TIRO-841194 format. One record per residue: x, y, z of N, C-alpha, C, O in turn; residue in three letters. Coordinates in steps of 0.1 Angstrom, whole numbers, padded with zeros to 4 digits, always signed. Layout:
BEGIN
XYZXYZXYZXYZALA;...
END
This chain:
BEGIN
+0837+1358+0885+0844+1346+0892+0850+1338+0881+0845+1336+0870UNK;+0862+1332+0884+0870+1325+0874+0862+1312+0871+0856+1306+0880UNK;+0862+1307+0858+0855+1295+0854+0858+1283+0862+0849+1275+0865UNK;+0871+1281+0866+0875+1269+0873+0869+1270+0887+0864+1259+0893UNK;+0868+1282+0893+0862+1283+0907+0847+1280+0905+0841+1274+0914UNK;+0841+1286+0895+0826+1283+0892+0824+1268+0891+0814+1263+0895UNK;+0833+1261+0884+0832+1247+0881+0832+1240+0895+0824+1231+0897UNK;+0842+1243+0903+0843+1237+0917+0830+1239+0925+0825+1230+0931UNK;+0825+1252+0924+0812+1255+0931+0800+1247+0926+0793+1241+0934UNK;+0800+1246+0913+0789+1238+0907+0789+1223+0911+0779+1217+0913UNK;+0802+1218+0911+0804+1204+0915+0799+1202+0929+0793+1192+0933UNK;+0803+1211+0938+0799+1210+0952+0784+1210+0953+0778+1202+0961UNK;+0777+1219+0946+0763+1220+0947+0756+1207+0942+0747+1202+0948UNK;+0761+1202+0930+0756+1190+0924+0758+1178+0934+0749+1170+0935UNK;+0769+1177+0940+0772+1166+0950+0763+1167+0962+0758+1157+0967UNK;+0761+1179+0967+0752+1181+0978+0737+1176+0974+0730+1171+0983UNK;+0734+1178+0962+0721+1175+0957+0718+1160+0957+0706+1156+0958UNK;+0728+1152+0957+0726+1137+0957+0731+1131+0969+0732+1119+0970UNK;+0736+1139+0979+0742+1134+0991+0732+1125+0999+0736+1115+1005UNK;+0719+1128+0998+0709+1120+1006+0702+1110+0997+0693+1103+1002UNK;+0706+1108+0985+0700+1098+0976+0706+1085+0979+0718+1083+0980UNK;+0698+1075+0981+0702+1061+0985+0705+1053+0973+0696+1049+0966UNK;+0718+1049+0971+0722+1041+0959+0716+1027+0959+0714+1021+0949UNK;+0712+1022+0971+0707+1009+0972+0694+1007+0964+0691+0995+0960UNK;+0687+1018+0961+0674+1017+0954+0676+1018+0939+0667+1017+0931UNK;+0689+1019+0934+0692+1020+0920+0691+1006+0914+0694+0996+0921UNK;+0687+1004+0902+0688+0991+0895+0702+0988+0892+0711+0996+0893UNK;+0704+0975+0889+0718+0971+0886+0724+0978+0874+0735+0982+0874UNK;+0715+0981+0864+0720+0988+0852+0723+1002+0855+0733+1008+0850UNK;+0716+1009+0864+0718+1022+0868+0731+1023+0876+0739+1033+0875UNK;+0733+1013+0885+0746+1013+0893+0758+1012+0884+0768+1018+0886UNK;+0757+1003+0874+0768+1001+0864+0771+1014+0857+0783+1018+0857UNK;+0761+1021+0852+0763+1033+0845+0769+1044+0854+0778+1052+0851UNK;+0764+1045+0867+0769+1055+0876+0783+1052+0880+0791+1062+0881UNK;+0787+1040+0882+0801+1036+0886+0811+1040+0876+0821+1046+0879UNK;+0807+1037+0863+0816+1041+0852+0817+1056+0850+0828+1061+0849UNK;+0805+1062+0850+0805+1077+0848+0812+1084+0860+0820+1094+0857UNK;+0810+1080+0872+0817+1087+0883+0832+1085+0883+0840+1093+0887UNK;+0836+1073+0878+0851+1070+0877+0857+1079+0867+0868+1084+0869UNK;+0850+1081+0855+0855+1090+0845+0855+1104+0850+0865+1112+0847UNK;+0845+1109+0857+0844+1122+0862+0856+1124+0872+0862+1135+0872UNK;+0858+1114+0880+0869+1116+0890+0883+1118+0883+0891+1125+0888UNK;+0885+1111+0872+0897+1113+0864+0898+1127+0859+0908+1134+0859UNK;+0886+1132+0854+0886+1146+0849+0889+1156+0860+0896+1166+0858UNK;+0884+1153+0872+0886+1162+0884+0900+1161+0888+0907+1172+0892UNK;+0906+1149+0888+0920+1148+0892+0929+1156+0882+0939+1162+0886UNK;+0926+1155+0869+0933+1162+0859+0933+1177+0862+0943+1184+0861UNK;+0921+1182+0865+0920+1197+0867+0928+1201+0880+0935+1211+0879UNK;+0926+1193+0890+0934+1197+0903+0949+1197+0900+0956+1206+0904UNK;+0953+1186+0893+0968+1185+0890+0973+1197+0882+0983+1202+0884UNK;+0965+1201+0872+0968+1212+0863+0969+1225+0871+0978+1233+0869UNK;+0959+1228+0879+0959+1240+0887+0971+1240+0897+0978+1250+0899UNK;+0974+1228+0903+0985+1227+0913+0998+1229+0905+1007+1236+0911UNK;+0999+1224+0893+1012+1225+0886+1014+1240+0882+1026+1243+0879UNK;+1004+1248+0881+1005+1262+0877+1005+1271+0889+1004+1283+0887UNK;+1007+1266+0901+1006+1274+0913+1019+1277+0921+1019+1278+0933UNK;+1030+1278+0913+1042+1282+0920+1041+1295+0927+1048+1297+0937UNK;+1033+1304+0922+1031+1317+0929+1025+1316+0942+1028+1324+0951UNK;+1017+1306+0945+1011+1303+0958+1023+1300+0968+1023+1304+0979UNK;+1032+1291+0963+1043+1287+0972+1052+1300+0975+1056+1301+0987UNK;+1054+1308+0965+1062+1320+0967+1055+1330+0977+1062+1335+0986UNK;+1042+1331+0976+1034+1340+0985+1035+1336+0999+1035+1344+1008UNK;+1037+1323+1002+1037+1317+1015+1051+1313+1020+1053+1308+1031UNK;+1061+1316+1011+1074+1312+1015+1077+1298+1016+1085+1294+1025UNK;+1070+1290+1008+1071+1275+1009+1079+1269+0997+1080+1276+0987UNK;+1083+1257+0999+1090+1250+0988+1082+1249+0975+1088+1251+0965UNK;+1069+1245+0977+1061+1244+0965+1046+1245+0969+1043+1245+0981UNK;+1037+1246+0959+1023+1247+0962+1017+1235+0970+1008+1236+0977UNK;+1024+1223+0967+1019+1211+0974+1020+1212+0989+1012+1207+0996UNK;+1031+1219+0994+1033+1220+1008+1022+1229+1014+1016+1226+1025UNK;+1018+1239+1007+1006+1248+1012+0993+1240+1012+0986+1240+1021UNK;+0991+1233+1001+0978+1225+0999+0977+1214+1010+0966+1212+1015UNK;+0988+1208+1013+0988+1197+1023+0983+1203+1037+0975+1196+1043UNK;+0988+1214+1040+0984+1220+1053+0970+1225+1053+0962+1223+1062UNK;+0967+1232+1042+0953+1239+1040+0942+1229+1040+0931+1231+1044UNK;+0945+1217+1034+0934+1207+1032+0936+1194+1040+0928+1185+1038UNK;+0946+1194+1048+0949+1182+1057+0951+1170+1048+0948+1159+1052UNK;+0957+1172+1037+0962+1162+1028+0976+1158+1031+0984+1167+1035UNK;+0980+1146+1030+0994+1142+1033+1003+1149+1023+0999+1151+1011UNK;+1015+1153+1027+1025+1159+1018+1028+1150+1006+1030+1155+0995UNK;+1029+1137+1009+1032+1127+0999+1021+1128+0988+1024+1128+0976UNK;+1009+1128+0992+0998+1128+0982+0997+1141+0974+0996+1141+0962UNK;+0999+1152+0981+0999+1165+0975+1011+1166+0965+1009+1172+0954UNK;+1022+1161+0968+1034+1162+0959+1032+1153+0947+1037+1156+0936UNK;+1025+1141+0949+1022+1133+0938+1013+1140+0928+1015+1139+0916UNK;+1003+1148+0933+0995+1155+0924+1002+1167+0917+1000+1170+0906UNK;+1011+1173+0925+1019+1183+0919+1028+1178+0908+1029+1184+0897UNK;+1034+1166+0910+1043+1160+0900+1035+1157+0888+1040+1158+0876UNK;+1022+1152+0890+1014+1149+0878+1010+1161+0870+1011+1161+0858UNK;+1007+1172+0878+1004+1184+0871+1015+1189+0862+1013+1194+0851UNK;+1027+1189+0868+1039+1193+0860+1042+1184+0848+1046+1188+0837UNK;+1039+1171+0850+1041+1161+0839+1031+1163+0828+1034+1162+0816UNK;+1019+1167+0832+1009+1169+0821+1012+1181+0812+1008+1181+0801UNK;+1019+1190+0818+1024+1202+0809+1033+1197+0798+1034+1202+0787UNK;+1041+1186+0801+1051+1181+0792+1045+1170+0783+1051+1166+0773UNK;+1034+1165+0787+1027+1154+0780+1013+1157+0776+1004+1152+0783UNK;+1011+1166+0766+0997+1170+0763+0988+1159+0759+0976+1160+0762UNK;+0993+1148+0753+0984+1137+0749+0978+1130+0761+0967+1127+0762UNK;+0987+1129+0771+0982+1123+0784+0973+1132+0791+0962+1127+0796UNK;+0975+1145+0791+0966+1155+0797+0953+1154+0790+0942+1155+0797UNK;+0952+1153+0777+0940+1153+0770+0932+1140+0773+0920+1141+0776UNK;+0939+1129+0774+0932+1116+0777+0926+1116+0791+0915+1111+0794UNK;+0934+1122+0801+0930+1122+0815+0918+1132+0816+0908+1129+0823UNK;+0919+1144+0810+0909+1154+0811+0896+1149+0805+0885+1154+0809UNK;+0897+1141+0795+0885+1136+0788+0878+1125+0797+0866+1121+0794UNK;+0885+1119+0806+0880+1109+0815+0882+1095+0809+0878+1085+0815UNK;+0889+1094+0798+0892+1081+0791+0904+1074+0798+0905+1062+0797UNK;+0912+1081+0806+0924+1076+0813+0922+1077+0828+0918+1087+0833UNK;+0927+1067+0835+0927+1068+0849+0939+1075+0854+0949+1075+0847UNK;+0938+1081+0866+0949+1089+0871+0962+1081+0873+0973+1086+0870UNK;+0961+1069+0879+0972+1061+0881+0978+1056+0867+0990+1055+0866UNK;+0970+1054+0857+0975+1051+0844+0983+1063+0838+0993+1061+0832UNK;+0978+1075+0840+0985+1087+0836+0999+1088+0842+1008+1091+0835UNK;+0999+1086+0855+1012+1086+0862+1022+1076+0856+1034+1079+0853UNK;+1017+1064+0853+1025+1053+0848+1030+1057+0834+1042+1054+0831UNK;+1022+1062+0825+1026+1066+0812+1037+1076+0812+1047+1074+0805UNK;+1035+1087+0819+1045+1098+0819+1058+1093+0826+1069+1096+0821UNK;+1057+1084+0836+1069+1079+0842+1077+1070+0833+1089+1070+0832UNK;+1069+1062+0825+1076+1053+0816+1083+1060+0804+1094+1057+0801UNK;+1076+1070+0799+1082+1078+0788+1094+1086+0793+1104+1087+0787UNK;+1092+1092+0805+1104+1100+0811+1115+1092+0815+1127+1097+0816UNK;+1113+1079+0817+1124+1070+0821+1132+1065+0809+1142+1058+0811UNK;+1127+1068+0797+1135+1063+0785+1149+1070+0785+1150+1082+0789UNK;+1159+1064+0780+1172+1070+0780+1173+1082+0772+1165+1084+0762UNK;+1182+1092+0776+1183+1105+0769+1185+1104+0754+1181+1113+0746UNK;+1192+1093+0749+1195+1093+0735+1184+1089+0726+1185+1089+0714UNK;+1172+1085+0732+1161+1081+0724+1155+1093+0717+1153+1103+0722UNK;+1153+1091+0704+1148+1102+0695+1134+1106+0700+1126+1098+0704UNK;+1132+1120+0699+1119+1125+0703+1107+1118+0696+1096+1116+0702UNK;+1109+1114+0683+1098+1108+0676+1095+1094+0682+1083+1090+0683UNK;+1105+1087+0687+1103+1074+0693+1096+1076+0707+1088+1068+0710UNK;+1099+1087+0714+1092+1090+0726+1077+1092+0724+1069+1087+0732UNK;+1074+1099+0713+1060+1102+0710+1053+1089+0707+1042+1086+0711UNK;+1060+1080+0699+1055+1067+0696+1052+1059+0708+1042+1052+0709UNK;+1061+1059+0718+1060+1052+0730+1048+1057+0738+1040+1049+0743UNK;+1047+1070+0739+1035+1076+0746+1022+1072+0740+1012+1069+0747UNK;+1022+1073+0727+1009+1070+0719+1006+1055+0721+0994+1052+0723UNK;+1016+1046+0721+1013+1032+0722+1008+1029+0736+0999+1021+0738UNK;+1014+1035+0747+1010+1033+0760+0995+1038+0763+0988+1031+0770UNK;+0992+1049+0757+0978+1054+0758+0968+1045+0751+0957+1043+0756UNK;+0973+1039+0740+0964+1029+0733+0962+1017+0742+0951+1011+0743UNK;+0973+1012+0747+0973+1000+0756+0965+1002+0769+0960+0993+0775UNK;+0965+1015+0773+0957+1018+0785+0942+1015+0784+0936+1014+0794UNK;+0938+1013+0772+0923+1010+0770+0920+0996+0774+0909+0992+0777UNK;+0931+0987+0775+0929+0973+0778+0936+0969+0791+0933+0958+0796UNK;+0945+0977+0796+0953+0973+0808+0952+0983+0819+0951+0995+0817UNK;+0952+0978+0832+0951+0987+0843+0966+0993+0846+0975+0989+0839UNK;+0967+1001+0856+0980+1008+0858+0991+0998+0862+1002+1000+0857UNK;+0988+0988+0869+0998+0978+0873+1003+0971+0860+1015+0969+0859UNK;+0994+0966+0852+0999+0959+0840+1006+0969+0831+1016+0965+0824UNK;+1001+0981+0830+1007+0991+0821+1021+0994+0825+1030+0997+0817UNK;+1024+0994+0838+1037+0997+0843+1047+0987+0838+1058+0990+0835UNK;+1043+0974+0838+1052+0963+0833+1054+0965+0818+1065+0963+0813UNK;+1043+0968+0811+1045+0971+0797+1054+0982+0794+1062+0982+0785UNK;+1053+0993+0802+1061+1005+0801+1076+1002+0802+1083+1009+0795UNK;+1079+0992+0810+1094+0989+0811+1100+0984+0798+1112+0985+0796UNK;+1091+0979+0789+1096+0973+0777+1089+0979+0765+1089+0973+0754UNK;+1085+0991+0766+1077+0997+0755+1086+1000+0743+1081+1000+0732UNK;+1099+1001+0745+1108+1003+0734+1109+0991+0725+1111+0992+0713UNK;+1106+0979+0731+1106+0967+0723+1094+0967+0713+1095+0961+0703UNK;+1084+0975+0716+1072+0976+0707+1074+0987+0697+1072+0984+0685UNK;+1079+0998+0700+1080+1010+0691+1094+1011+0684+1095+1017+0674UNK;+1104+1005+0691+1118+1006+0685+1126+0994+0690+1135+0996+0699UNK;+1124+0982+0684+1130+0970+0689+1146+0971+0690+1152+0966+0699UNK;+1151+0978+0680+1166+0979+0679+1171+0987+0691+1182+0984+0695UNK;+1164+0997+0695+1168+1005+0707+1165+0998+0720+1172+0998+0729UNK;+1153+0991+0720+1148+0985+0732+1157+0974+0737+1159+0972+0749UNK;+1163+0966+0727+1172+0955+0731+1184+0960+0739+1187+0954+0750UNK;+1190+0970+0735+1202+0975+0742+1198+0982+0755+1205+0981+0765UNK;+1187+0989+0755+1182+0996+0767+1178+0985+0777+1181+0987+0789UNK;+1171+0975+0773+1167+0965+0783+1179+0958+0790+1179+0955+0802UNK;+1189+0956+0782+1202+0950+0787+1208+0959+0798+1212+0954+0808UNK;+1208+0972+0795+1213+0982+0804+1205+0982+0817+1210+0983+0828UNK;+1191+0982+0815+1183+0982+0827+1184+0970+0836+1185+0971+0848UNK;+1185+0958+0830+1187+0946+0837+1200+0946+0845+1201+0942+0856UNK;+1211+0951+0838+1224+0952+0845+1223+0961+0857+1229+0958+0868UNK;+1216+0973+0855+1215+0982+0866+1207+0976+0878+1210+0977+0889UNK;+1196+0969+0874+1188+0962+0885+1196+0952+0892+1195+0951+0904UNK;+1204+0944+0885+1213+0934+0891+1223+0940+0901+1225+0935+0912UNK;+1228+0952+0897+1238+0959+0906+1231+0964+0919+1236+0962+0930UNK;+1219+0969+0917+1211+0974+0929+1207+0963+0938+1208+0964+0950UNK;+1203+0951+0932+1199+0940+0939+1211+0934+0947+1210+0931+0959UNK;+1223+0933+0941+1235+0928+0948+1239+0937+0959+1243+0933+0970UNK;+1237+0950+0957+1241+0960+0968+1232+0960+0979+1235+0964+0990UNK;+1219+0955+0978+1210+0956+0988+1207+0942+0995+1198+0941+1004UNK;+1215+0932+0992+1214+0919+0999+1215+0921+1014+1224+0928+1019UNK;+1206+0915+1021+1206+0917+1036+1199+0905+1042+1190+0899+1037UNK;+1203+0902+1055+1197+0891+1063+1198+0895+1077+1208+0899+1082UNK;+1186+0895+1084+1186+0897+1098+1179+0886+1106+1169+0881+1101UNK;+1184+0882+1117+1178+0871+1125+1179+0875+1140+1188+0882+1145UNK;+1168+0872+1147+1168+0875+1162+1160+0864+1169+1150+0858+1164UNK;+1165+0860+1181+1158+0850+1189+1148+0857+1198+1151+0867+1205UNK;+1135+0852+1198+1125+0859+1206+1125+0855+1221+1117+0860+1228UNK;+1134+0846+1224+1135+0842+1238+1124+0831+1242+1124+0828+1254UNK;+1116+0827+1233+1106+0817+1235+1108+0805+1226+1098+0798+1223UNK;+1120+0802+1223+1123+0790+1215+1121+0792+1200+1122+0783+1192UNK;+1119+0805+1196+1118+0807+1181+1127+0818+1176+1132+0827+1184UNK;+1131+0817+1164+1139+0826+1158+1132+0833+1146+1126+0826+1138UNK;+1132+0846+1145+1126+0853+1134+1136+0860+1126+1147+0863+1131UNK;+1133+0862+1113+1143+0868+1105+1136+0874+1092+1125+0870+1088UNK;+1143+0882+1085+1139+0887+1072+1152+0887+1063+1163+0888+1068UNK;+1150+0887+1050+1161+0887+1041+1157+0894+1028+1146+0895+1025UNK;+1168+0899+1022+1166+0905+1008+1177+0899+0999+1189+0900+1003UNK;+1173+0893+0989+1182+0887+0979+1177+0891+0965+1166+0895+0963UNK;+1186+0889+0955+1182+0892+0941+1171+0883+0937+1169+0872+0942UNK;+1162+0887+0928+1150+0880+0924+1153+0866+0919+1146+0856+0923UNK;+1164+0864+0912+1167+0850+0907+1171+0841+0918+1168+0829+0918UNK;+1177+0846+0929+1181+0838+0940+1168+0835+0948+1167+0823+0952UNK;+1159+0844+0949+1146+0842+0956+1138+0831+0949+1132+0823+0955UNK;+1139+0831+0935+1131+0821+0927+1137+0808+0930+1130+0798+0930UNK;+1150+0807+0930+1157+0794+0933+1154+0788+0946+1151+0777+0948UNK;+1154+0798+0956+1150+0793+0970+1136+0788+0971+1133+0778+0977UNK;+1127+0796+0965+1113+0792+0965+1111+0778+0958+1103+0769+0963UNK;+1118+0776+0947+1117+0763+0940+1121+0752+0948+1115+0741+0949UNK;+1133+0753+0955+1138+0743+0964+1129+0740+0975+1127+0728+0979UNK;+1123+0750+0982+1115+0749+0993+1102+0742+0989+1097+0733+0996UNK;+1096+0745+0977+1084+0739+0973+1087+0724+0970+1078+0716+0973UNK;+1098+0721+0965+1102+0707+0963+1103+0699+0976+1098+0688+0977UNK;+1109+0705+0986+1110+0699+0999+1096+0697+1006+1094+0688+1013UNK;+1087+0707+1003+1074+0707+1009+1064+0699+1002+1052+0698+1006UNK;+1068+0694+0990+1058+0686+0982+1052+0674+0990+1060+0666+0996UNK;+1039+0674+0991+1032+0663+0998+1037+0649+0994+1037+0640+1003UNK;+1041+0647+0982+1045+0634+0977+1058+0629+0984+1061+0617+0984UNK;+1065+0638+0991+1077+0635+0997+1075+0631+1012+1085+0628+1019UNK;+1063+0632+1017+1060+0631+1031+1049+0621+1034+1040+0618+1025UNK;+1049+0615+1045+1038+0606+1050+1026+0614+1054+1027+0626+1056UNK;+1015+0608+1056+1003+0615+1060+1005+0621+1074+1000+0632+1076UNK;+1011+0613+1082+1014+0619+1096+1022+0632+1096+1019+0641+1103UNK;+1032+0632+1087+1040+0644+1086+1033+0656+1080+1036+0667+1083UNK;+1022+0653+1073+1014+0664+1067+1003+0669+1076+0997+0679+1072UNK;+1001+0663+1087+0990+0667+1096+0997+0675+1108+1008+0672+1113UNK;+0989+0685+1113+0994+0692+1125+0989+0686+1138+0984+0675+1138UNK;+0992+0693+1149+0989+0688+1162+0974+0684+1164+0971+0676+1172UNK;+0965+0692+1157+0951+0690+1159+0946+0679+1150+0934+0675+1150UNK;+0954+0674+1141+0950+0664+1131+0946+0669+1118+0944+0662+1108UNK;+0946+0683+1117+0943+0689+1104+0955+0689+1095+0966+0687+1099UNK;+0952+0693+1082+0963+0693+1073+0971+0706+1075+0965+0717+1077UNK;+0984+0705+1075+0993+0717+1076+0992+0726+1064+0992+0721+1053UNK;+0990+0739+1066+0990+0748+1055+1003+0749+1048+1013+0745+1054UNK;+1003+0753+1035+1015+0754+1027+1026+0762+1034+1038+0758+1034UNK;+1022+0774+1040+1032+0782+1046+1040+0775+1057+1051+0778+1059UNK;+1032+0767+1065+1039+0760+1076+1049+0749+1070+1060+0747+1075UNK;+1044+0742+1059+1053+0732+1053+1065+0739+1047+1076+0733+1047UNK;+1063+0751+1042+1075+0758+1036+1084+0762+1047+1097+0761+1046UNK;+1079+0766+1059+1087+0769+1070+1095+0758+1075+1107+0759+1078UNK;+1089+0746+1076+1096+0734+1080+1106+0730+1070+1117+0725+1073UNK;+1103+0732+1057+1113+0729+1047+1125+0738+1048+1135+0737+1040UNK;
END
């Protein structure tokens, strides 16, 4: 039997062995250790699944499908979106061995791994390979202190850390592209519900949204209103969202 299949079988047996164990009877220290250890093991398992999936193009060919993710989604009742995300990670790990090593060791979370490879792959084509390696190494180092969400924000400006002279021009280009996309997606919809109310949604560039919020907060400032104006029909204080709506 192949070692990876044996590993999967052993994991299944080990998990069945603790399925009836009640965590509530663990001490706080034991729970802490278990939570950290299980999180690390989950990262290792995610890495293995992604690596196998990334190497399974022959499975797709055998079934006449677009990719192995399509077969796995049907076979395991996983959503196609989730299966394709795992496939994308598996292919990315082939191109980013440092990330693969960190995830396989359990030191990196799966979402962090996705963020790191996406940030490095998003660097402009003219960036030197050595700079790309520096960026990947820096992000892996920063992943020890930051979660995936924070790491994503850092990744957008990682060139400022590893190559400031390149990062400045790249950031300007990225901001310009974001502004173009924002301007192209401006939208506003309004509809009357027939009960005396009008509902709507809008999309505006971030800086316009910030200006609107600032003006509304100024108009909703309690200092600009009497106590009667700040109370609702029941005599309670109006929540901020209502005061913003009135503003």
